[in-house]
N, C-alpha and C positions, 0 to 999 in steps of 0.2 A: 504494500500500500504506500502511496505517496507520502513523503515526510510531512507535508503541510497538514495532511489529515491526521496523522499520528500526533503531531504537536498540538493540534486543536483538541483532540480527545484528551490528551494529557492536561491541557488547560481547563477543560470543562470538568473533568473528574478528579483533578488534583492528584494524579498518580505519575509514576516515573515512566519515561519513554520506553525503557527496556521491558517494563511490565506490560505495557500496551502491545509492544512488538511481539513478545512471547505469547501473549494471549491470542492475538490475531493469527499467529503461526499455528497454534493449537486448533483454533476454529477452522482454519483452512485445511488442516489435516483431518478434519471430521470429528473432532472432540466435542462433546456436549458441555453445556454449562455446568450441570452437576458434577460431571467427571473432572472438569478443569478445576473447579473450586475445591473439590474433595481430595483428588489424587495427584494434582500437579501444582501443589503449593510452592514448591521450590522454583518452578519455572515462572510463576506469576507473582512471587513475593506475597503469597497468601491472600490474594484477592478473593473476596467473598462472592457468593452467587449474584448478589445485586450488582456489584461492580463488573463482574464478567458479563452479565446480561446487558448492562449499559454499554460496555465496549462492543459487544456484538451488535447492539442496536445502532450505534454510531458507525460501525464498520459497514453495515448494510446501507445506512443513510448516505455515507460518503461514496459508496460504490454507485448508488443511484445518481448522486451529484456528478460524479465523473462521467457517467453515460450522458447526462444532460449537457455537460460541457462539450462533449464530442459532437453532439447534435447541433449545438449553438455554433461552434467553430465551423462545422461543415456548412451550415446555412449562410454564415457571413462570408465564407470563402467562395461559395457559389455566386455571391453578389459582387465578388472582386473588391471587397471592402476590408479584408482582414489584414491589419498591419501587425508588425512585430510587437508593438506596445499593447495593442488590443488583445492579441493572443496571450501575452504575458499577464495582462490584467485578468483575463478569463481563467487562465490556468492557476492563478494564485487565489481564486475565490474559495472561501470555505463556507459560504452561506448561499443558499438557493435564491433568496430574495435579492442579494447583491448581483448574482449572475443574471437574474431576470431583468434587473434595472439596466445592466450593461447591454443586454440583448434588445431591450425595448425599441430603440431607434431602428434596429435592423429587422425586427420581427415583421413578416409579411402581414399586411393589413388589408382589410376590406376598404372600399372606396370611401374616403372621408372628405370633409370640407377642405382640408389641407391638400390632399392629393388632387382634388379638382382644381384648386388654385395653382398647384405646380404644373398641371396639364396646360393651364393658360399661360405658363411662362413667367409666373410672378415670384419665383424663388429668389432671383437676384435682388429684387426690391426688398423682400423679407429679410434677406441676409444683411443688406445695408442698414436697415432699421435696427435689426437685432444686434448688430455689432456697434450700434450707436454712432454710425458714420454718416447718417443722413441729417443734413441741417434743415432741409425743407422737404419732408416726405411727399407732400402733395405735388410739388414741382417734379420730384424724382419719379413720381407715379405717372406723369404725363407720357413719358416715353413708352409705357406699357399699354396705353390705350390703343385699341385696334379692333380687329375682327372679333376676337374672343373677349375683349374687355371694353365695355361701352364707355366708361368714364373713370376719372381718377378715384372716385369714392369706391367703385367696385374693385379697382386695383389695390387700394389700401385695405379694404375689407379682406380681400384674398390674401394679402401679405400678412395681415393680422392672424388669419386662420392658420397659416403656415407657422408663424411665430408661436401661436398658442400651442400647437402640437409639439414644437421643439421644446417649449418650456415644460410641457407635461412629461417629456422624456428626459429632462435634465436630471441627472443623478443627484446632484447637490440639492436641488429643489425638493425632489421626492424624499430624500433622506431627512431633510429639515422638517418637512410637513409630517412625515411619518412619526418623527420623534415628538412633535407637538401634539399630534392626535393621541398617541399612546400614553402621554402623560396627562393631558388636560381635557380631552374630549369627554363628553357626557353621553351615555347611551340613554335614549328617551323612548318610552313605549306608551302608546295610547290605544284605545279600542280601534280596530280597523273599521273603516266607514261601512263595510258590508256586514259587520258582526252585530249581534243583538246587544252586546255589552250588558248582559244580565248579571244581577248580583249573585246568581247561582253559578256563574262561570268559574271554572277553576283558575282562570287567569285574572280574576277581578283585582288581585293585589298589584297587578301590573298595568291597570287601566290609566293610571296617572303616575308613572314611575320615572325617576331620573336618578342616575348614579354614575360616578366617575368610572370610566372604562378601565382605568389602571388598577383599581382595587375592588371591583364588584365581585362578590362571591361566585364561585363556579356554578352553584345550583341556580342562581338567578340568571346568569348568562344563558344556560341551557333551557331554562323555563321560558325566558323571553323569546328566544329564537324558535323554540317549539311552537309558542303561541303565534308567532309570525307565520311559521310554516303552515299552521292549521287555519290561517285566515282570521284569527281572533285579535291579533295585535298588529299595529303599525309601528315599525321600529326605525329609528334614525340616530345619527350622531350629531350633537350640537357642539360647535367650537366657536371661538372668537375669530370670525372671518377677517376682521380688520387687522388683527395681529398677523394672521396668515399672509394677507396681501402685503403688509409692510415687510414681513420677513422675506417674502419672495422678491420684493423690489430691491431690498438691500443686496440680495445675492446677484440679481440680474443687472442692476445698474453698476455693480462693481465699484461702488463708492466714487464713480466718475462724476466730476462737476462740469466737465466740458461737453454738455449735452444740450442740444437745442430744445426749446420748450415743445416744439411740434413733435420732435422725435420721442421725447419723454412721454408725451400724451399718447402717441401711437403704441408705444411699448406698454404703458400703463393699462391701456384698453386690452391689450393682448394678455397681460398678466391676469386681469380680472376675468376675462373670458376663459382662459386656460384653467383658472382655479375653479370657477363655478361649473363649467361644462365638462371638464376632463379630469382635473386633479381631485376635487372633493369627492366625486362619486367613486373614483378609483381608490383613494387613500381611505375613504370611509369603509369600503368593502374589505380592504386589506386589514384595517384595524379591528373590525368586527371578527374577521376570520382569525386574526391573531389571538383575540380574546377567547374565541371559541376553542382554539387549539390549547390555550392555557387551561381552560375549563375542562377540556377533554383529558388532559394529563392529570389534573387533580382528581377528577372523577374516576379515571381508570386506576389511579393509585389506590383510591379508597376501595374500589371494587376488588383489586388484587389482595389488599389486606383482609377484607371481609371473606373472600374466598379461601384464603389461607386458614383463617380461623375456623371456617366451616369444615374444610377438608381435614383439618387436624383436630377436629372435635373429639373428645374422649370416646373411645369405643367400649362397649360392654363386653366384647370378646366373644368367643365361641360358646354361646349359650343357646338353649332351646327357647324359641320365641313364639308367642302367640301375638300376631299383629292384627289390629283392627283399623279399617278405613271407615270412620263413622258416617252415618247419614240418618235422616228422619224417614221420609216416605219410602225411599228405596232400601232401607235397612242398613245394617252395618256388615260390611264384608269382613269375614274372619279367615285368617290363614294360620297354619302351624308350620314352623320352620325348624329343621334340624340344626345341630350345632355348626354345620358347614353352610347354612343358608339354604339348604334344599327344601323344596316345597313338599310337605308331608300330607296336608289336608286343607281343604277350603270349604267354607260354609257361609251362610248368611243368617243373622239374627235380627229381630225386629222389636227391640225393647222400648222404642219411643213412639209417640203419636205419629201417624194415625192408627198404626196397627196395635201397638201396646201389648206385644206378646212377651211380657217380662218373665213369667215363670218358665216358659219354654227356653228363653234366652239364657236364664240362669243355669238351667240343666245342661244346656249345650256347652257353655263356658266351663262349668265345673267338670264335666266329662272330658273335655279336651285338655284341660290343665292336668288332670290325673293321667289320662291315657298317654299323653305325649311328654309327661314329666316336664312341664313348662317351668322355666326359671324366670322369664321376663315377659311382661305384657307391654306391647308398644301400641299407643293410640295416636292416630293422626290428629293434627291440631286444627283441622278444618271444621266444616259444618258439623254440629252436634258433638263436638269434641268434649266439652266440659260435661255435658249431660251423660255421655258414654263413660267418661272417667268416673263420675259420681256413681253411676250404675254398677260399674265393675268393682268399685271399692266397697260396695255393700255385700258382695259375694265373699264368703269365707275362702281364704286362699292359704296354701301351704306356707309355712314359716320361711321367710327369706325371699319370697317372690317379690320382684320389683315391678313397679308400674311407671312407664315413661310416656311423656307427651312428646311427639316427634313432629318436626316440621314436614308439611306435605309439599312444600314448594318444589315444583319440577316433577313430582311423582306422576302427575297426569301426562306430562310430556314423555317421561320414560315409558309409561304403560302403553302408549300408542306408537312407540318408536320401533324401528327394525330390530334394535338390540333386544327389546322385550319380546317381540314376536319370535325371534330366534331362540330365546331362552325358554319361552312358554308358548309354543305354537298352538297348544290345545286349550288354552285358557283365555278368557276375555280380559278387557282392560281393567275391570274392577279387581280381579284376582291379582293381576300384575302390579297394580298400584299398591295393594295391601302388602304384597311381598316386598316391594321397595321400601315401604315404611318399616317393616320388620328388620330388613337387612341394614337399614341406616343406623339402628341402635347397635347392632353387632359390630359393624365397621363402616362408619360414615364415608371414609375415603374410598373404599372398594366399591361402594354403591354409587356415590355421587359422580365418579369419573365416567359413568355411563350416560350422564345427562349433560346437555349443552349448558355450560356455566351461566349463560345469559338467562336461562330459564329457572335458575335457583332462587332468584329474587333477593340478592344481597348487594345490589349495586345502586347507583344513583344516575338516573337518566341513561341507562346503558344502551338504549336503542338510539340515542341521539348523538353519542360520541363517535369519533372516528373508528370505524369497525375494524380496520386493519391493525391499528394500534391496540385496540381492545383485544383482538384475537392474539396478538403477540404477547400481551401481558397475561392473558388467561392461560395460554399454552405454557408459558414459562412458569406460572404459578402452580398449575397442576403437576407439571413435571417435577418442579422443586419439591412439592409436598410428597409425591409418591416416592421419590428417591431419598428424601429425608427420613421417611419412616422405614424404608426397606421392605421388600416384598417376598412373601413366602413362595418360592418357585413352584412348589408342588400343589398349592391350593389356589393361587391367584387366577382370576378370570383373564381371558385374552384382552379384555378392555383395560384392565389394570396393568397387565404386562406391557401393553402397547405404549404406556407412558414411561416405562423404565428406560433409563439412559441408553440410547443407541438402538432400541429394538423396533418400535413402530408396529402398525397393525398386521402387516404380512408376516413378519417374523414371530409376532405374538401368536398368531394362528398356528404357525409351524411348531412352536414350543408346545402348545396345547395338544396338537395332533401327535407329536412325539410322546408326550406324557400319556396320552390315551392308549397309544400302541405299545409302548415299552414299560409303562408303569412309572412310579415316582422317580425323580432324579435322585441319585445317590451321592453325586458330587457336582460341584460347579463345572469341573472340566468336561463332564458329560454333555454340557451345552454345545460343545464343539461338534457333536454328532448330529445336531439339529440341522435340518436342510437350510442351506444358504446362511447359516450363522458362522461367519468366519472369525479369524483372529482379531480383526479390528473391532467388530461388534462385541466380541467376548471381552475385549479390554474395556470397552465403554460400559458394559452392563453388569459384569460379574460381581463387582463390589456392592451392588445395590440389591442383589438377590440373596435370599436366605434359604438354607435347608436345615430345619431344626434338628432332625435326627440323623444328620450325615455322619459317617464314620470319622471324617476329619472335622473337629469342632470349629475350625476356622471358617468352614463353609456356612456357619450360622452367625458370622460376625461381619462387620463392615471392613475388615482387613481385606485388601485386594489380593487375589491369587498371586500377583506378581511379587508380593512381599511375604508369601508363605515361607520361603527358604530363610528369609531374615528372621522370622519368628522362631522357626525351628533351630536356627543357629543360636539365638538368644537362650532358648530353653536348654539346648544340649550343653552350652558352656557353663550352666549351673546344674547340669546333670538331672534335668527334668524333661518331661514330655510337654508338648504344647497344651495338652489337657490339664496337666498339673499347673502349668504357668497361668492358665485361665482361672483355676480354682484357688490358687495360693497367692494371696495379696502380698505377703511378706517376700515371697520369691520375686514378684514383680518389682517391689521396692528395692530389692537388692541389685537390680540391673542398672548399670550406668549406661544410659542410652547414648551419651555423647561419643562413646567409643565406636558406635555403629554409623556415625555420620560419614558420608562419602560424597563423591561428586554428584550423584543423582538422588541421594537420600539425605534430607536435612532434618533438623529438629522438629519442624512442623509435622512432617509425616511420622516421625518416631513418636512424638507426643500423641498423635491421633491413634496410632497402633496401641500404645499402652492404655489409653483411655478406653478403647474398644475392648481390649482383653478384660477389662474390669467389669464390663457389662455386656457380654455377648448376647446378641439377639434381642436385647431389651427394646421394647416399643417406646419411643420418646414421648408418646401421648399419655396423658393421665387416664385413669379409669372413669367411665361415665357415672354421673351422680343423678339421683332422682330429684326433680324439682317440683314442688307442689304450690299451686296457686291458692289465693284466699278462698276458702270454701263457700263464702256467702256472696261472692261477686261473680255474676254470670252475664250481665248486660251493662251497657253504658249507663242505663238508668239507675243501676245500683251504686254508682259512684257518688261519693260526697267529697267536697273540698276538704283537704287536710288529711284524708285517709293515707295511711302508709301501707303499701302492698308489696308482696314479693313479685318479681317479674324476671323475664329472661330477655336479653338483648337479641333482637332479631335482625336488625340492620343498622349500619353505621354510615352516616353521610358527613359531608363537610360541615353541616350546620347543626348536627346533633345525632342522637341515637334513638332508634325506635325500640320500644320495650313492649313485649307481650305480657299483659297482666291477667290473662285468662278469659278475655272476652273477644268479641269479633274484631274490634278495632284495636290496633296497637297504639300506644301513647308515645308522644314525642318528648324526649328530654333535650331541650335546646342546649347548645354548647355552653351557654352562659349559666345553665342550671346543673351542670355535671359535677362541679365541685367549687370550693371557695376561692381557688386560685385561677389565674388566667391560663387557658390552654389554647394552643393554636390548632389542635386537631382532637376530635373526640376520642380517637384511638389512643391518645395519651392516658386516658382514664378508664375506658371500657373496651372489651373485646366481644366479638360475636359469640353468642351462646353463653355469655357470662350471666350468672344469677345475681340479681341486684335487688335492693330495696328502693322504692320510689314513693314520692308523695304526690297526691293529686292536687294540682294548683289551678286547673281550669278545665271545664267540661263544656263543649259546644255541641248540644244535642242536635241542633239543626243541621250542622255540617258534619256531625259524627267525628269531631276532633277532640283529642284529649291531650292536655299539656301536663307534663310531669316534672318533678325536680328530684335530684339526688343530694341536694345541699342540706346540711344540718340534720341528717337522719342518723340516729344512734342505733 
């Protein structure tokens, strides 16, 4: 990669040049983000996953910029206008905006007022005025009157059109205005002339809104632009136009005093026309687009943080689960799952109105709990959830059985997906949805990877943000979570395996096929027998796969196979086996790891190895805990100001956290109500799925909105 790009990445991320160079080399060699950050710390100076992902992002971005440069150079070359200075200026660009500013005068255009004036031969007149060389423009214009130009006024108007276009393409002018707009412009929204502007509109807060574009919160930008897109709002930028015009005049008059009044007037008219007709609309669009990009980045970051919390939510583990997808009229779909998540039984109960078959439902649940030795009951948190939970809790249950409320977000998407149809071709969507609810308790990560993250409902305006950036973030997040946890090679589904470093969908299917044909893997090295899984893929994936009962205990650790000999050497030098080294803490402490430092193995890797030997195969996630809502709160009408209630964080945005308190509507804890100190982001205080206590501070029955607070709660 070009040095100017590497230097730019170093400046942006505040890392050393050699770190960026080595990281890019690894990426070009096909290494994945998790592999680089975990197993190549010496090569990168221990860059973490976030830094590696950012380097990869900018690496791709600058590759695209380089391609655009080649297109621009080719276009200008075809016009025979490419000079050495211009080529150098283009090649030294590190920002797309700057490149487009340079290219703007050379960009092929549709027919404009300026091009028409040029066709009439008025460019020399425009050039004379623009260069401040004309003492009497009207007199100079006489020589251009003829067949195509009827009088001097038409000649001057045409010259001004040409000058206006030149001004709009002047880099110094565009940069100056862009800076002014980005700092001082105000974004203003009003009801669109064709909208009803009803008080019931979800955009009513933006019917008379004005805010500085430089610091408007991300959620407001996205809401306003969505309102404009849906025809509810009219949006524009307001700036001090006199300031803009004076700024432009200072640039274009070049502080020259030796200018005739007539020439100054012609140029001033061109400046005003260029600003109002060409520059303001262009810079306004650029500024709003830049604000949208900033809002996208903030929102996508929040989405990634939320998704991480959700994917790494505590699992209940391999337990026998009875899962319920609750409902009133259509009944509650019930499924029983084995410890591996396999479907054992499905049924439907009708304990609620209008059917009210409570006795029959009690008998069915009791029989199923006993017959399948159920350890956990998982209840979806949608319609009839609280009523179903209350009903279940009245049934005598075996000691130790736990009851969980489970988010249904995305369950319906999964149940109708090709993945679900492939898993359960003989069952309808209601059964598949209930299975998904049950499996989420056992292992949220393994189940949620089957669902498009955008359907899980933990983002902020996820359908409004840049979809390619969102996909990049979501893919990186899912891959990061899967590889952080480590995957059981012999039980993982192909969907989970596909996110393991270096594998992908095709190889995941090959692994599952091999497992079905040959039986469980006995060692990591056996992966090399899988169809199309070669040495490179093995290098990338092996450290993230676990075999709990493997003959070699290192196969159930995050120690990479390339370091097995090193561990065996450590063990043999203190006359122990690797198994003993894992089980004997004192033996591990007796090892001086510094003596094993070499050209390709440094202390970061050695420390990782020793840490992993101390906790082989341990899941980094905590165990799931039961959360119970207030028993007497079922609807928004039950709420009273000042009530303190238990809740669970269901979504985090830039402006606050949404909390489920056991009724249909989630309440909002505004960022200012999260704690007594100032916080720049709600994620500094709460995480997704965190159990919290909240106080009810406002209830809007008409709009179904609940305001909560977490301040001053003991």
